[in-house]
C-alpha positions in Angstrom: -6.9 -17.4 -11.9 -6.3 -14.0 -9.6 -7.6 -11.9 -12.3 -9.9 -13.7 -14.9 -12.8 -14.7 -12.7 -13.7 -17.1 -15.7 -10.6 -19.2 -15.0 -11.2 -19.5 -11.6 -14.7 -20.7 -11.7 -13.0 -23.7 -13.5 -10.5 -24.8 -11.1 -11.2 -28.4 -9.7 -9.6 -28.1 -6.4 -11.2 -24.5 -5.0 -8.6 -22.4 -2.6 -10.7 -20.6 -0.3 -7.9 -20.4 2.6 -7.5 -17.0 2.1 -11.2 -15.5 1.8 -11.7 -17.6 4.8 -9.1 -15.5 6.6 -10.1 -12.4 5.7 -13.8 -12.8 6.6 -12.6 -14.8 10.0 -10.4 -11.7 10.9 -13.2 -9.4 9.8 -15.8 -10.9 12.3 -12.7 -10.7 14.9 -12.7 -6.8 14.0 -16.2 -6.3 14.5 -16.6 -8.4 17.5 -13.7 -7.2 19.2 -13.0 -3.5 18.0 -9.4 -4.0 18.5 -7.1 -6.4 16.9 -3.4 -6.8 17.1 -1.4 -9.0 14.5 2.6 -9.3 15.4 4.7 -9.0 11.9 8.1 -10.1 11.8 10.0 -10.1 8.5 13.3 -10.3 6.8 14.3 -8.5 3.5 17.2 -9.1 1.7 19.0 -7.7 -1.7 21.7 -8.8 -3.9 22.8 -7.9 -7.3 23.1 -10.8 -9.8 26.3 -11.9 -10.8 25.8 -10.6 -14.1 26.3 -7.4 -12.7 28.2 -7.6 -9.8 31.0 -4.8 -9.4 33.2 -5.4 -6.8 35.0 -2.7 -5.8 32.3 -0.2 -6.6 31.0 2.1 -3.8 26.9 0.5 -3.9 24.3 2.3 -2.3 20.9 0.2 -0.7 18.0 1.7 0.8 15.9 -1.5 2.5 12.5 -0.9 3.2 11.2 -0.9 6.7 7.7 -0.2 8.4 7.0 3.9 9.1 5.6 4.3 13.1 2.8 6.0 12.7 -0.7 5.2 12.0 -1.5 1.2 12.7 2.1 0.5 13.5 2.9 -0.2 17.1 6.0 -1.6 19.1 8.5 -1.3 16.1 11.8 -2.8 16.7 14.8 -3.0 14.4 15.8 -6.6 15.0 19.1 -6.8 12.8 20.8 -5.5 9.6 23.7 -7.0 7.8 25.6 -3.8 7.9 25.9 -0.6 9.9 23.8 2.1 8.3 21.8 5.3 8.8 18.2 4.1 9.5 15.5 7.0 8.6 13.3 8.8 10.7 9.5 8.7 10.4 9.5 12.4 8.8 10.6 10.5 5.5 7.9 9.3 2.8 10.0 6.0 1.7 11.2 4.9 5.2 14.1 2.8 4.9 17.6 1.8 6.3 20.3 3.1 4.0 23.8 1.7 3.4 26.2 2.4 1.6 29.8 0.9 1.2 32.5 -0.5 -1.5 31.0 -3.4 -2.9 32.4 -7.4 -1.9 31.1 -10.1 -4.7 28.3 -12.0 -3.9 27.3 -9.5 -0.7 24.0 -9.9 0.7 21.9 -6.7 2.4 19.5 -7.5 4.3 17.2 -6.2 7.5 15.1 -8.0 9.9 12.2 -6.1 12.1 9.0 -6.7 13.7 5.8 -4.5 14.9 2.6 -4.8 16.1 -0.7 -3.7 13.6 -3.0 -2.9 15.4 -6.7 -1.7 13.7 -9.3 -0.5 15.3 -13.1 -1.0 14.5 -16.4 1.4 15.0 -19.1 1.4 13.2 -19.6 4.8 10.9 -22.2 7.0 11.3 -22.8 9.3 8.7 -24.9 11.6 11.0 -22.0 12.4 13.2 -19.8 13.6 10.6 -18.6 17.0 9.9 -17.0 19.1 7.6 -13.8 19.7 9.5 -10.4 18.9 8.2 -6.9 19.1 8.3 -5.6 21.5 5.2 -3.5 18.7 3.7 -3.4 16.3 1.5 -6.0 18.0 -0.9 -3.6 19.5 -3.5 -2.8 18.4 -7.0 0.6 16.5 -7.4 1.3 15.9 -11.0 1.5 14.0 -13.3 -0.9 11.8 -11.6 -3.0 13.8 -8.9 -4.3 15.8 -11.1 -7.8 17.9 -11.5 -8.4 17.7 -14.9 -12.3 18.6 -16.5 -12.7 15.3 -16.6 -12.1 13.9 -13.7 -13.8 17.0 -12.1 -16.9 16.0 -14.3 -16.4 12.2 -13.6 -16.5 13.0 -9.7 -19.8 15.3 -10.1 -21.4 12.4 -11.9 -20.4 10.0 -8.9 -21.5 12.0 -6.1 -24.3 13.9 -7.1 -25.9 16.4 -4.7 -24.4 14.8 -2.2 -22.3 17.1 0.6 -21.5 14.6 3.4 -17.8 13.6 3.6 -18.4 10.1 4.3 -21.1 9.5 2.0 -19.2 11.3 -0.8 -16.2 9.0 0.0 -18.2 5.7 -0.3 -19.6 6.8 -3.1 -16.1 7.2 -5.0 -15.1 3.7 -3.3 -18.5 2.4 -4.5 -17.6 3.4 -8.0 -14.4 2.1 -8.5 -15.1 -1.2 -6.7 -18.0 -2.1 -8.9 -16.7 -0.4 -12.5 -12.7 -1.2 -12.4 -11.7 -4.9 -12.9 -8.3 -6.0 -10.8 -5.9 -6.3 -13.8 -1.9 -6.4 -14.5 -0.4 -3.4 -16.1 2.8 -2.2 -17.8 4.9 -0.2 -15.9 3.1 3.0 -14.2 5.8 5.1 -15.6 4.4 4.6 -18.9 1.2 6.1 -17.6 0.5 9.6 -18.3 -2.1 9.9 -15.8 -3.0 7.1 -13.9 -6.5 8.2 -12.9 -7.5 9.2 -16.2 -6.0 5.5 -17.6 -8.1 3.9 -14.9 -11.4 5.4 -15.2 -11.9 5.1 -19.1 -10.2 1.5 -19.1 -11.9 0.8 -16.0 -9.0 -1.9 -15.3 -6.1 -1.3 -12.9 -4.0 -3.0 -10.3 -4.1 -2.2 -6.5 -1.7 1.0 -6.7 -3.7 2.3 -9.8 -7.0 2.0 -8.0 -5.8 3.4 -4.8 -4.4 6.5 -6.9 -7.5 7.0 -8.3 -9.8 6.5 -5.1 -7.3 9.6 -3.6 -7.5 11.6 -6.7 -11.1 11.7 -6.9 -11.2 12.2 -3.1 -9.1 15.2 -3.4 -11.5 17.0 -6.2 -14.4 16.3 -4.0 -12.6 18.1 -1.1 -11.6 14.9 0.9 -8.1 14.6 2.1 -6.6 11.8 0.9 -3.0 10.0 0.9 -1.2 6.7 -0.1 0.1 3.8 2.3 1.5 1.2 0.9 4.1 -1.9 1.5 3.8 -5.4 2.3 0.7 -7.6 2.2 1.8 -10.3 4.9 -0.5 -12.7 6.1 0.5 -16.1 7.8 -0.2 -17.6 4.4 1.5 -15.2 2.2 3.4 -12.0 1.5 3.5 -9.5 -1.5 3.4 -5.8 -2.6 0.5 -4.0 -2.2 -1.1 -0.4 -2.1 -4.4 1.4 -0.7 -5.4 4.3 0.9 -6.1 6.7 3.7 -8.9 9.4 3.5 -9.8 12.2 6.6 -13.2 12.1 7.8 -14.2 14.0 11.3 -14.6 12.8 13.8 -13.3 9.8 13.0 -9.6 10.9 11.7 -8.0 9.1 9.0 -9.7 5.7 8.1 -8.9 3.3 5.3 -9.4 2.2 1.2 -8.5 -1.1 -0.3 -10.3 -0.4 -3.4 -8.8 -3.8 -5.0 -9.8 -5.9 -2.2 -13.1 -4.0 -2.5 -13.5 -4.7 -5.8 -12.5 -8.4 -5.3 -14.9 -9.0 -2.6 -17.7 -7.7 -4.9 -17.1 -9.7 -7.8 -17.2 -12.5 -5.0 -20.3 -11.5 -4.2 -19.0 -10.8 -0.7 -20.7 -7.5 0.1 -19.8 -7.3 3.5 -16.3 -8.0 3.1 -16.4 -5.2 0.0 -18.3 -2.8 2.8 -15.6 -3.7 5.4 -13.0 -2.5 3.3 -14.1 1.5 3.3 -13.0 2.7 6.7 -10.7 -0.4 7.8 -7.9 -2.6 6.6 -7.4 -6.3 7.6 -4.4 -6.0 10.1 -2.1 -8.2 8.0 -0.2 -4.9 6.2 3.3 -3.6 6.5 3.0 0.3 5.6 6.7 1.4 4.4 5.6 4.3 2.2 3.2 7.2 3.0 3.1 9.4 -0.3 3.1 8.2 -3.9 6.5 9.2 -5.8 8.0 10.2 -2.0 11.7 10.7 -1.8 14.1 8.6 -1.0 16.6 9.7 1.9 19.2 10.2 1.1 18.5 10.9 -2.7 19.2 8.5 -5.1 21.8 9.4 -7.8 19.3 7.6 -10.6 16.0 7.0 -11.3 14.2 4.7 -8.6 13.2 1.3 -10.5 10.0 1.7 -8.7 9.8 5.5 -8.8 6.4 5.6 -7.3 6.5 3.3 -4.3 9.0 1.7 -1.7 8.3 -2.0 -1.3 11.1 -3.9 -3.1 14.0 -1.4 -2.0 16.6 0.3 -3.9 20.2 -0.3 -5.0 22.7 1.4 -7.3 26.2 2.0 -8.0 27.3 5.3 -7.1 28.2 6.2 -10.7 25.5 3.5 -12.2 22.3 2.5 -12.0 21.4 -0.8 -11.4 18.8 -2.5 -13.5 15.7 -4.1 -12.1 16.9 -7.1 -13.5 19.6 -7.3 -12.0 18.4 -6.9 -8.7 17.6 -10.2 -6.4 14.7 -9.5 -3.9 13.6 -12.1 -1.1 11.3 -11.3 1.3 10.4 -13.8 4.2 7.7 -14.4 6.7 9.3 -15.2 9.9 6.3 -14.7 12.2 2.9 -13.5 11.4 0.3 -14.0 14.1 -3.0 -12.7 15.6 -2.5 -11.9 18.9 -5.1 -12.3 22.0 -5.0 -8.8 22.9 -1.9 -6.8 22.5 0.3 -7.8 25.0 -0.2 -11.5 24.5 
């Protein structure tokens, strides 16, 4: 139903709750300019009984939000074990635990923070070419400037020179051409932006990385942000992008939400997700393929992101199918002002 509009259209009982929530918060942001959401989450990991090995040293990385961008007033409320709390310099922020494993042991972290989103109408006439000299480089094997992708960017942006309008043209191309689709493991895709722009399908992460790559080719700094999508109704993994345009600084682009809005014929919401996000986000990762600290001994089960957390024995990988994850919404509340 999520990825097949024809199936969704055949539903007898329509569920428009999420769509209504997003429209409501979009209008709230436009009216009030600043919106605050309190997000209180608990994440836990366990090893499936079939792969439990008591007495072995186990290493655990539990994701927590990075204190930057939209994250304010972060509080680490509780951890099941003492461990290393990463600072904000790391790409994939976690609480790291290392100990001798005990049978049926659960590892958990609980935290809360305020997600602050600011809205102001973007004006291309005041945009300049100034930008930081970062988030512009290639990052193989996916963020690569192939002749095909460079030609595609030329086709998309034409003669446009304004950075904001170039980014908008790239966003419009992805949201109107690429259909949201579940895909096989990212590690099986040799070049994600080529896969997306030739097959015209991809999930949230594939669409975000394609936007980042095309923006960098166009000379617009762009980078990754990912973690959880956390509303009062649902919680799940999600990826999106950030891009830099002066004088506004770092803005947001959620191509998968924008594309879904376009296919639902909600053009106002499609336009909103260029530049802005709803406040229901928990960003734990700031770089695609970012490193874990301390480094893993074995390939991460998710080599690209930090949404589920990671576990391994010191001398043996724990396959993803044997890692049991639970993410619990304790409280997700829109505040009437930051200190409500």
